[in-house]
mmCIF file of the N, C-alpha and C atoms, coordinates in Angstrom:
data_MODEL
# 
_entry.id   MODEL 
# 
loop_
_atom_site.group_PDB 
_atom_site.id 
_atom_site.type_symbol 
_atom_site.label_atom_id 
_atom_site.label_alt_id 
_atom_site.label_comp_id 
_atom_site.label_asym_id 
_atom_site.label_entity_id 
_atom_site.label_seq_id 
_atom_site.pdbx_PDB_ins_code 
_atom_site.Cartn_x 
_atom_site.Cartn_y 
_atom_site.Cartn_z 
_atom_site.occupancy 
_atom_site.B_iso_or_equiv 
_atom_site.pdbx_formal_charge 
_atom_site.auth_seq_id 
_atom_site.auth_comp_id 
_atom_site.auth_asym_id 
_atom_site.auth_atom_id 
_atom_site.pdbx_PDB_model_num 
ATOM 1   N N  . MET A 1 1  ? 0.838   -1.143  0.000  1.00 0.00 ? 1  MET A N  1 
ATOM 2   C CA . MET A 1 1  ? 0.000   0.000   0.000  1.00 0.00 ? 1  MET A CA 1 
ATOM 3   C C  . MET A 1 1  ? 0.899   1.226   0.000  1.00 0.00 ? 1  MET A C  1 
ATOM 4   N N  . TRP A 1 2  ? 0.280   2.365   -0.269 1.00 0.00 ? 2  TRP A N  1 
ATOM 5   C CA . TRP A 1 2  ? 0.989   3.646   -0.285 1.00 0.00 ? 2  TRP A CA 1 
ATOM 6   C C  . TRP A 1 2  ? 0.263   4.602   0.641  1.00 0.00 ? 2  TRP A C  1 
ATOM 7   N N  . VAL A 1 3  ? 1.023   5.325   1.454  1.00 0.00 ? 3  VAL A N  1 
ATOM 8   C CA . VAL A 1 3  ? 0.444   6.243   2.421  1.00 0.00 ? 3  VAL A CA 1 
ATOM 9   C C  . VAL A 1 3  ? 1.036   7.636   2.254  1.00 0.00 ? 3  VAL A C  1 
ATOM 10  N N  . GLY A 1 4  ? 0.223   8.612   2.636  1.00 0.00 ? 4  GLY A N  1 
ATOM 11  C CA . GLY A 1 4  ? 0.674   9.997   2.669  1.00 0.00 ? 4  GLY A CA 1 
ATOM 12  C C  . GLY A 1 4  ? 0.929   10.396  4.109  1.00 0.00 ? 4  GLY A C  1 
ATOM 13  N N  . PRO A 1 5  ? 1.207   11.669  4.364  1.00 0.00 ? 5  PRO A N  1 
ATOM 14  C CA . PRO A 1 5  ? 1.499   12.110  5.723  1.00 0.00 ? 5  PRO A CA 1 
ATOM 15  C C  . PRO A 1 5  ? 0.297   12.048  6.668  1.00 0.00 ? 5  PRO A C  1 
ATOM 16  N N  . GLY A 1 6  ? -0.908  12.173  6.147  1.00 0.00 ? 6  GLY A N  1 
ATOM 17  C CA . GLY A 1 6  ? -2.103  12.089  6.991  1.00 0.00 ? 6  GLY A CA 1 
ATOM 18  C C  . GLY A 1 6  ? -2.482  10.642  7.244  1.00 0.00 ? 6  GLY A C  1 
ATOM 19  N N  . PRO A 1 7  ? -2.985  10.323  8.430  1.00 0.00 ? 7  PRO A N  1 
ATOM 20  C CA . PRO A 1 7  ? -3.313  8.939   8.748  1.00 0.00 ? 7  PRO A CA 1 
ATOM 21  C C  . PRO A 1 7  ? -4.406  8.331   7.879  1.00 0.00 ? 7  PRO A C  1 
ATOM 22  N N  . ASP A 1 8  ? -5.242  9.175   7.276  1.00 0.00 ? 8  ASP A N  1 
ATOM 23  C CA . ASP A 1 8  ? -6.313  8.660   6.427  1.00 0.00 ? 8  ASP A CA 1 
ATOM 24  C C  . ASP A 1 8  ? -5.923  8.643   4.950  1.00 0.00 ? 8  ASP A C  1 
ATOM 25  N N  . GLU A 1 9  ? -4.696  8.927   4.647  1.00 0.00 ? 9  GLU A N  1 
ATOM 26  C CA . GLU A 1 9  ? -4.225  8.934   3.260  1.00 0.00 ? 9  GLU A CA 1 
ATOM 27  C C  . GLU A 1 9  ? -3.630  7.565   2.930  1.00 0.00 ? 9  GLU A C  1 
ATOM 28  N N  . VAL A 1 10 ? -4.491  6.700   2.419  1.00 0.00 ? 10 VAL A N  1 
ATOM 29  C CA . VAL A 1 10 ? -4.121  5.320   2.106  1.00 0.00 ? 10 VAL A CA 1 
ATOM 30  C C  . VAL A 1 10 ? -4.549  5.016   0.682  1.00 0.00 ? 10 VAL A C  1 
ATOM 31  N N  . ALA A 1 11 ? -3.659  4.422   -0.092 1.00 0.00 ? 11 ALA A N  1 
ATOM 32  C CA . ALA A 1 11 ? -3.974  4.067   -1.481 1.00 0.00 ? 11 ALA A CA 1 
ATOM 33  C C  . ALA A 1 11 ? -3.361  2.713   -1.802 1.00 0.00 ? 11 ALA A C  1 
ATOM 34  N N  . VAL A 1 12 ? -3.932  2.044   -2.783 1.00 0.00 ? 12 VAL A N  1 
ATOM 35  C CA . VAL A 1 12 ? -3.430  0.736   -3.187 1.00 0.00 ? 12 VAL A CA 1 
ATOM 36  C C  . VAL A 1 12 ? -2.162  0.863   -4.026 1.00 0.00 ? 12 VAL A C  1 
ATOM 37  N N  . GLY A 1 13 ? -2.095  1.870   -4.873 1.00 0.00 ? 13 GLY A N  1 
ATOM 38  C CA . GLY A 1 13 ? -0.937  2.042   -5.748 1.00 0.00 ? 13 GLY A CA 1 
ATOM 39  C C  . GLY A 1 13 ? -0.334  3.426   -5.642 1.00 0.00 ? 13 GLY A C  1 
ATOM 40  N N  . ARG A 1 14 ? 0.909   3.543   -6.058 1.00 0.00 ? 14 ARG A N  1 
ATOM 41  C CA . ARG A 1 14 ? 1.618   4.828   -6.003 1.00 0.00 ? 14 ARG A CA 1 
ATOM 42  C C  . ARG A 1 14 ? 0.944   5.876   -6.905 1.00 0.00 ? 14 ARG A C  1 
ATOM 43  N N  . ALA A 1 15 ? 0.565   5.463   -8.112 1.00 0.00 ? 15 ALA A N  1 
ATOM 44  C CA . ALA A 1 15 ? -0.088  6.393   -9.034 1.00 0.00 ? 15 ALA A CA 1 
ATOM 45  C C  . ALA A 1 15 ? -1.405  6.888   -8.448 1.00 0.00 ? 15 ALA A C  1 
ATOM 46  N N  . GLU A 1 16 ? -2.154  5.995   -7.807 1.00 0.00 ? 16 GLU A N  1 
ATOM 47  C CA . GLU A 1 16 ? -3.411  6.382   -7.168 1.00 0.00 ? 16 GLU A CA 1 
ATOM 48  C C  . GLU A 1 16 ? -3.142  7.401   -6.059 1.00 0.00 ? 16 GLU A C  1 
ATOM 49  N N  . ALA A 1 17 ? -2.128  7.154   -5.247 1.00 0.00 ? 17 ALA A N  1 
ATOM 50  C CA . ALA A 1 17 ? -1.780  8.072   -4.158 1.00 0.00 ? 17 ALA A CA 1 
ATOM 51  C C  . ALA A 1 17 ? -1.425  9.451   -4.704 1.00 0.00 ? 17 ALA A C  1 
ATOM 52  N N  . ARG A 1 18 ? -0.649  9.486   -5.741 1.00 0.00 ? 18 ARG A N  1 
ATOM 53  C CA . ARG A 1 18 ? -0.285  10.763  -6.353 1.00 0.00 ? 18 ARG A CA 1 
ATOM 54  C C  . ARG A 1 18 ? -1.509  11.450  -6.961 1.00 0.00 ? 18 ARG A C  1 
ATOM 55  N N  . GLY A 1 19 ? -2.385  10.664  -7.584 1.00 0.00 ? 19 GLY A N  1 
ATOM 56  C CA . GLY A 1 19 ? -3.606  11.211  -8.168 1.00 0.00 ? 19 GLY A CA 1 
ATOM 57  C C  . GLY A 1 19 ? -4.523  11.834  -7.129 1.00 0.00 ? 19 GLY A C  1 
ATOM 58  N N  . TRP A 1 20 ? -4.492  11.317  -5.908 1.00 0.00 ? 20 TRP A N  1 
ATOM 59  C CA . TRP A 1 20 ? -5.304  11.865  -4.830 1.00 0.00 ? 20 TRP A CA 1 
ATOM 60  C C  . TRP A 1 20 ? -4.609  13.031  -4.135 1.00 0.00 ? 20 TRP A C  1 
ATOM 61  N N  . GLY A 1 21 ? -3.400  13.356  -4.578 1.00 0.00 ? 21 GLY A N  1 
ATOM 62  C CA . GLY A 1 21 ? -2.709  14.520  -4.051 1.00 0.00 ? 21 GLY A CA 1 
ATOM 63  C C  . GLY A 1 21 ? -1.853  14.284  -2.823 1.00 0.00 ? 21 GLY A C  1 
ATOM 64  N N  . PHE A 1 22 ? -1.510  13.021  -2.547 1.00 0.00 ? 22 PHE A N  1 
ATOM 65  C CA . PHE A 1 22 ? -0.599  12.757  -1.434 1.00 0.00 ? 22 PHE A CA 1 
ATOM 66  C C  . PHE A 1 22 ? 0.735   13.393  -1.794 1.00 0.00 ? 22 PHE A C  1 
ATOM 67  N N  . GLY A 1 23 ? 1.281   14.212  -0.916 1.00 0.00 ? 23 GLY A N  1 
ATOM 68  C CA . GLY A 1 23 ? 2.531   14.910  -1.200 1.00 0.00 ? 23 GLY A CA 1 
ATOM 69  C C  . GLY A 1 23 ? 3.649   14.002  -1.672 1.00 0.00 ? 23 GLY A C  1 
ATOM 70  N N  . ARG A 1 24 ? 4.149   13.199  -0.793 1.00 0.00 ? 24 ARG A N  1 
ATOM 71  C CA . ARG A 1 24 ? 5.220   12.253  -1.117 1.00 0.00 ? 24 ARG A CA 1 
ATOM 72  C C  . ARG A 1 24 ? 4.787   10.878  -0.602 1.00 0.00 ? 24 ARG A C  1 
ATOM 73  N N  . PRO A 1 25 ? 4.078   10.128  -1.408 1.00 0.00 ? 25 PRO A N  1 
ATOM 74  C CA . PRO A 1 25 ? 3.606   8.825   -0.923 1.00 0.00 ? 25 PRO A CA 1 
ATOM 75  C C  . PRO A 1 25 ? 4.767   7.886   -0.620 1.00 0.00 ? 25 PRO A C  1 
ATOM 76  N N  . GLU A 1 26 ? 4.599   7.118   0.433  1.00 0.00 ? 26 GLU A N  1 
ATOM 77  C CA . GLU A 1 26 ? 5.591   6.129   0.834  1.00 0.00 ? 26 GLU A CA 1 
ATOM 78  C C  . GLU A 1 26 ? 4.928   4.761   0.873  1.00 0.00 ? 26 GLU A C  1 
ATOM 79  N N  . GLU A 1 27 ? 5.693   3.751   0.515  1.00 0.00 ? 27 GLU A N  1 
ATOM 80  C CA . GLU A 1 27 ? 5.182   2.387   0.552  1.00 0.00 ? 27 GLU A CA 1 
ATOM 81  C C  . GLU A 1 27 ? 5.113   1.904   1.996  1.00 0.00 ? 27 GLU A C  1 
ATOM 82  N N  . ALA A 1 28 ? 4.046   1.172   2.315  1.00 0.00 ? 28 ALA A N  1 
ATOM 83  C CA . ALA A 1 28 ? 3.860   0.665   3.677  1.00 0.00 ? 28 ALA A CA 1 
ATOM 84  C C  . ALA A 1 28 ? 3.175   -0.697  3.618  1.00 0.00 ? 28 ALA A C  1 
ATOM 85  N N  . ARG A 1 29 ? 3.370   -1.471  4.656  1.00 0.00 ? 29 ARG A N  1 
ATOM 86  C CA . ARG A 1 29 ? 2.661   -2.750  4.763  1.00 0.00 ? 29 ARG A CA 1 
ATOM 87  C C  . ARG A 1 29 ? 1.176   -2.464  4.954  1.00 0.00 ? 29 ARG A C  1 
ATOM 88  N N  . ALA A 1 30 ? 0.331   -3.289  4.364  1.00 0.00 ? 30 ALA A N  1 
ATOM 89  C CA . ALA A 1 30 ? -1.111  -3.075  4.447  1.00 0.00 ? 30 ALA A CA 1 
ATOM 90  C C  . ALA A 1 30 ? -1.602  -3.090  5.887  1.00 0.00 ? 30 ALA A C  1 
ATOM 91  N N  . ASP A 1 31 ? -1.134  -4.036  6.690  1.00 0.00 ? 31 ASP A N  1 
ATOM 92  C CA . ASP A 1 31 ? -1.613  -4.096  8.074  1.00 0.00 ? 31 ASP A CA 1 
ATOM 93  C C  . ASP A 1 31 ? -1.237  -2.840  8.852  1.00 0.00 ? 31 ASP A C  1 
ATOM 94  N N  . ASP A 1 32 ? -0.037  -2.331  8.647  1.00 0.00 ? 32 ASP A N  1 
ATOM 95  C CA . ASP A 1 32 ? 0.380   -1.114  9.337  1.00 0.00 ? 32 ASP A CA 1 
ATOM 96  C C  . ASP A 1 32 ? -0.425  0.103   8.880  1.00 0.00 ? 32 ASP A C  1 
ATOM 97  N N  . ALA A 1 33 ? -0.585  0.246   7.569  1.00 0.00 ? 33 ALA A N  1 
ATOM 98  C CA . ALA A 1 33 ? -1.298  1.407   7.020  1.00 0.00 ? 33 ALA A CA 1 
ATOM 99  C C  . ALA A 1 33 ? -2.757  1.411   7.447  1.00 0.00 ? 33 ALA A C  1 
ATOM 100 N N  . LEU A 1 34 ? -3.400  0.265   7.392  1.00 0.00 ? 34 LEU A N  1 
ATOM 101 C CA . LEU A 1 34 ? -4.825  0.205   7.740  1.00 0.00 ? 34 LEU A CA 1 
ATOM 102 C C  . LEU A 1 34 ? -5.051  0.350   9.239  1.00 0.00 ? 34 LEU A C  1 
ATOM 103 N N  . LEU A 1 35 ? -4.164  -0.200  10.056 1.00 0.00 ? 35 LEU A N  1 
ATOM 104 C CA . LEU A 1 35 ? -4.284  -0.038  11.501 1.00 0.00 ? 35 LEU A CA 1 
ATOM 105 C C  . LEU A 1 35 ? -4.116  1.439   11.875 1.00 0.00 ? 35 LEU A C  1 
ATOM 106 N N  . ARG A 1 36 ? -3.163  2.099   11.264 1.00 0.00 ? 36 ARG A N  1 
ATOM 107 C CA . ARG A 1 36 ? -2.940  3.536   11.488 1.00 0.00 ? 36 ARG A CA 1 
ATOM 108 C C  . ARG A 1 36 ? -4.199  4.343   11.146 1.00 0.00 ? 36 ARG A C  1 
ATOM 109 N N  . ALA A 1 37 ? -4.808  4.038   10.021 1.00 0.00 ? 37 ALA A N  1 
ATOM 110 C CA . ALA A 1 37 ? -6.020  4.745   9.607  1.00 0.00 ? 37 ALA A CA 1 
ATOM 111 C C  . ALA A 1 37 ? -7.180  4.470   10.565 1.00 0.00 ? 37 ALA A C  1 
ATOM 112 N N  . CYS A 1 38 ? -7.313  3.243   11.002 1.00 0.00 ? 38 CYS A N  1 
ATOM 113 C CA . CYS A 1 38 ? -8.390  2.890   11.932 1.00 0.00 ? 38 CYS A CA 1 
ATOM 114 C C  . CYS A 1 38 ? -8.236  3.610   13.265 1.00 0.00 ? 38 CYS A C  1 
ATOM 115 N N  . VAL A 1 39 ? -7.034  3.613   13.799 1.00 0.00 ? 39 VAL A N  1 
ATOM 116 C CA . VAL A 1 39 ? -6.787  4.280   15.081 1.00 0.00 ? 39 VAL A CA 1 
ATOM 117 C C  . VAL A 1 39 ? -7.063  5.780   14.956 1.00 0.00 ? 39 VAL A C  1 
ATOM 118 N N  . ALA A 1 40 ? -6.610  6.392   13.875 1.00 0.00 ? 40 ALA A N  1 
ATOM 119 C CA . ALA A 1 40 ? -6.824  7.826   13.666 1.00 0.00 ? 40 ALA A CA 1 
ATOM 120 C C  . ALA A 1 40 ? -8.309  8.162   13.546 1.00 0.00 ? 40 ALA A C  1 
ATOM 121 N N  . ALA A 1 41 ? -9.096  7.233   13.018 1.00 0.00 ? 41 ALA A N  1 
ATOM 122 C CA . ALA A 1 41 ? -10.532 7.460   12.850 1.00 0.00 ? 41 ALA A CA 1 
ATOM 123 C C  . ALA A 1 41 ? -11.330 7.109   14.110 1.00 0.00 ? 41 ALA A C  1 
ATOM 124 N N  . GLY A 1 42 ? -10.638 6.607   15.128 1.00 0.00 ? 42 GLY A N  1 
ATOM 125 C CA . GLY A 1 42 ? -11.333 6.230   16.357 1.00 0.00 ? 42 GLY A CA 1 
ATOM 126 C C  . GLY A 1 42 ? -12.086 4.927   16.233 1.00 0.00 ? 42 GLY A C  1 
ATOM 127 N N  . SER A 1 43 ? -11.674 4.099   15.286 1.00 0.00 ? 43 SER A N  1 
ATOM 128 C CA . SER A 1 43 ? -12.341 2.817   15.063 1.00 0.00 ? 43 SER A CA 1 
ATOM 129 C C  . SER A 1 43 ? -11.935 1.803   16.129 1.00 0.00 ? 43 SER A C  1 
ATOM 130 N N  . GLU A 1 44 ? -12.776 0.826   16.303 1.00 0.00 ? 44 GLU A N  1 
ATOM 131 C CA . GLU A 1 44 ? -12.459 -0.275  17.195 1.00 0.00 ? 44 GLU A CA 1 
ATOM 132 C C  . GLU A 1 44 ? -11.608 -1.277  16.425 1.00 0.00 ? 44 GLU A C  1 
ATOM 133 N N  . VAL A 1 45 ? -10.547 -1.745  17.048 1.00 0.00 ? 45 VAL A N  1 
ATOM 134 C CA . VAL A 1 45 ? -9.634  -2.684  16.404 1.00 0.00 ? 45 VAL A CA 1 
ATOM 135 C C  . VAL A 1 45 ? -9.516  -3.921  17.276 1.00 0.00 ? 45 VAL A C  1 
ATOM 136 N N  . LEU A 1 46 ? -9.579  -5.069  16.672 1.00 0.00 ? 46 LEU A N  1 
ATOM 137 C CA . LEU A 1 46 ? -9.420  -6.339  17.376 1.00 0.00 ? 46 LEU A CA 1 
ATOM 138 C C  . LEU A 1 46 ? -8.276  -7.096  16.722 1.00 0.00 ? 46 LEU A C  1 
ATOM 139 N N  . VAL A 1 47 ? -7.252  -7.388  17.494 1.00 0.00 ? 47 VAL A N  1 
ATOM 140 C CA . VAL A 1 47 ? -6.111  -8.152  16.982 1.00 0.00 ? 47 VAL A CA 1 
ATOM 141 C C  . VAL A 1 47 ? -6.346  -9.612  17.352 1.00 0.00 ? 47 VAL A C  1 
ATOM 142 N N  . VAL A 1 48 ? -6.297  -10.480 16.358 1.00 0.00 ? 48 VAL A N  1 
ATOM 143 C CA . VAL A 1 48 ? -6.541  -11.902 16.553 1.00 0.00 ? 48 VAL A CA 1 
ATOM 144 C C  . VAL A 1 48 ? -5.185  -12.614 16.608 1.00 0.00 ? 48 VAL A C  1 
ATOM 145 N N  . PRO A 1 49 ? -4.962  -13.462 17.605 1.00 0.00 ? 49 PRO A N  1 
ATOM 146 C CA . PRO A 1 49 ? -3.691  -14.180 17.703 1.00 0.00 ? 49 PRO A CA 1 
ATOM 147 C C  . PRO A 1 49 ? -3.404  -14.999 16.436 1.00 0.00 ? 49 PRO A C  1 
ATOM 148 N N  . GLU A 1 50 ? -2.140  -15.116 16.088 1.00 0.00 ? 50 GLU A N  1 
ATOM 149 C CA . GLU A 1 50 ? -1.736  -15.809 14.867 1.00 0.00 ? 50 GLU A CA 1 
ATOM 150 C C  . GLU A 1 50 ? -2.213  -17.256 14.811 1.00 0.00 ? 50 GLU A C  1 
ATOM 151 N N  . GLU A 1 51 ? -2.295  -17.911 15.961 1.00 0.00 ? 51 GLU A N  1 
ATOM 152 C CA . GLU A 1 51 ? -2.679  -19.324 15.960 1.00 0.00 ? 51 GLU A CA 1 
ATOM 153 C C  . GLU A 1 51 ? -4.167  -19.551 15.699 1.00 0.00 ? 51 GLU A C  1 
ATOM 154 N N  . MET A 1 52 ? -4.968  -18.500 15.717 1.00 0.00 ? 52 MET A N  1 
ATOM 155 C CA . MET A 1 52 ? -6.394  -18.625 15.414 1.00 0.00 ? 52 MET A CA 1 
ATOM 156 C C  . MET A 1 52 ? -6.629  -18.509 13.917 1.00 0.00 ? 52 MET A C  1 
ATOM 157 N N  . ALA A 1 53 ? -7.614  -19.252 13.432 1.00 0.00 ? 53 ALA A N  1 
ATOM 158 C CA . ALA A 1 53 ? -7.963  -19.163 12.009 1.00 0.00 ? 53 ALA A CA 1 
ATOM 159 C C  . ALA A 1 53 ? -8.539  -17.781 11.729 1.00 0.00 ? 53 ALA A C  1 
ATOM 160 N N  . GLY A 1 54 ? -8.193  -17.247 10.589 1.00 0.00 ? 54 GLY A N  1 
ATOM 161 C CA . GLY A 1 54 ? -8.689  -15.923 10.234 1.00 0.00 ? 54 GLY A CA 1 
ATOM 162 C C  . GLY A 1 54 ? -8.915  -15.822 8.742  1.00 0.00 ? 54 GLY A C  1 
ATOM 163 N N  . PRO A 1 55 ? -9.162  -14.618 8.259  1.00 0.00 ? 55 PRO A N  1 
ATOM 164 C CA . PRO A 1 55 ? -9.425  -14.418 6.833  1.00 0.00 ? 55 PRO A CA 1 
ATOM 165 C C  . PRO A 1 55 ? -8.179  -14.679 5.987  1.00 0.00 ? 55 PRO A C  1 
ATOM 166 N N  . ALA A 1 56 ? -8.392  -15.012 4.734  1.00 0.00 ? 56 ALA A N  1 
ATOM 167 C CA . ALA A 1 56 ? -7.288  -15.218 3.799  1.00 0.00 ? 56 ALA A CA 1 
ATOM 168 C C  . ALA A 1 56 ? -6.459  -13.948 3.733  1.00 0.00 ? 56 ALA A C  1 
ATOM 169 N N  . GLY A 1 57 ? -5.148  -14.078 3.808  1.00 0.00 ? 57 GLY A N  1 
ATOM 170 C CA . GLY A 1 57 ? -4.270  -12.917 3.772  1.00 0.00 ? 57 GLY A CA 1 
ATOM 171 C C  . GLY A 1 57 ? -4.031  -12.311 5.142  1.00 0.00 ? 57 GLY A C  1 
ATOM 172 N N  . GLY A 1 58 ? -4.793  -12.749 6.152  1.00 0.00 ? 58 GLY A N  1 
ATOM 173 C CA . GLY A 1 58 ? -4.558  -12.310 7.514  1.00 0.00 ? 58 GLY A CA 1 
ATOM 174 C C  . GLY A 1 58 ? -5.147  -10.965 7.905  1.00 0.00 ? 58 GLY A C  1 
ATOM 175 N N  . LEU A 1 59 ? -5.957  -10.365 7.054  1.00 0.00 ? 59 LEU A N  1 
ATOM 176 C CA . LEU A 1 59 ? -6.511  -9.053  7.374  1.00 0.00 ? 59 LEU A CA 1 
ATOM 177 C C  . LEU A 1 59 ? -7.987  -9.034  6.998  1.00 0.00 ? 59 LEU A C  1 
ATOM 178 N N  . GLY A 1 60 ? -8.828  -8.594  7.900  1.00 0.00 ? 60 GLY A N  1 
ATOM 179 C CA . GLY A 1 60 ? -10.253 -8.523  7.615  1.00 0.00 ? 60 GLY A CA 1 
ATOM 180 C C  . GLY A 1 60 ? -10.840 -7.281  8.251  1.00 0.00 ? 60 GLY A C  1 
ATOM 181 N N  . ALA A 1 61 ? -12.029 -6.918  7.847  1.00 0.00 ? 61 ALA A N  1 
ATOM 182 C CA . ALA A 1 61 ? -12.679 -5.735  8.397  1.00 0.00 ? 61 ALA A CA 1 
ATOM 183 C C  . ALA A 1 61 ? -14.188 -5.885  8.320  1.00 0.00 ? 61 ALA A C  1 
ATOM 184 N N  . VAL A 1 62 ? -14.843 -5.287  9.299  1.00 0.00 ? 62 VAL A N  1 
ATOM 185 C CA . VAL A 1 62 ? -16.289 -5.139  9.281  1.00 0.00 ? 62 VAL A CA 1 
ATOM 186 C C  . VAL A 1 62 ? -16.519 -3.633  9.260  1.00 0.00 ? 62 VAL A C  1 
ATOM 187 N N  . LEU A 1 63 ? -17.094 -3.160  8.187  1.00 0.00 ? 63 LEU A N  1 
ATOM 188 C CA . LEU A 1 63 ? -17.292 -1.719  8.036  1.00 0.00 ? 63 LEU A CA 1 
ATOM 189 C C  . LEU A 1 63 ? -18.734 -1.354  8.326  1.00 0.00 ? 63 LEU A C  1 
ATOM 190 N N  . ARG A 1 64 ? -18.925 -0.421  9.240  1.00 0.00 ? 64 ARG A N  1 
ATOM 191 C CA . ARG A 1 64 ? -20.256 0.070   9.577  1.00 0.00 ? 64 ARG A CA 1 
ATOM 192 C C  . ARG A 1 64 ? -20.180 1.574   9.740  1.00 0.00 ? 64 ARG A C  1 
ATOM 193 N N  . TRP A 1 65 ? -21.214 2.239   9.305  1.00 0.00 ? 65 TRP A N  1 
ATOM 194 C CA . TRP A 1 65 ? -21.264 3.689   9.482  1.00 0.00 ? 65 TRP A CA 1 
ATOM 195 C C  . TRP A 1 65 ? -22.708 4.140   9.513  1.00 0.00 ? 65 TRP A C  1 
ATOM 196 N N  . SER A 1 66 ? -22.906 5.349   9.992  1.00 0.00 ? 66 SER A N  1 
ATOM 197 C CA . SER A 1 66 ? -24.250 5.910   10.008 1.00 0.00 ? 66 SER A CA 1 
ATOM 198 C C  . SER A 1 66 ? -24.182 7.350   9.494  1.00 0.00 ? 66 SER A C  1 
ATOM 199 N N  . ASP A 1 67 ? -25.296 7.826   9.011  1.00 0.00 ? 67 ASP A N  1 
ATOM 200 C CA . ASP A 1 67 ? -25.349 9.204   8.498  1.00 0.00 ? 67 ASP A CA 1 
ATOM 201 C C  . ASP A 1 67 ? -25.442 10.204  9.629  1.00 0.00 ? 67 ASP A C  1 
# 
């Protein structure tokens, strides 16, 4: 993933990050970038121990929001 200086500046590709106006995008691990964004947004985060079965790729999310 690619991240900008703001915690909510997360993109899948470098070109996408630049297109969204991230100053100097830097490459980051997906788990680190997404955890950073979640914490900054005040989201609830649950870390599952490695020995427990989880989603393919090791990262999952339940997204909920209200107007």
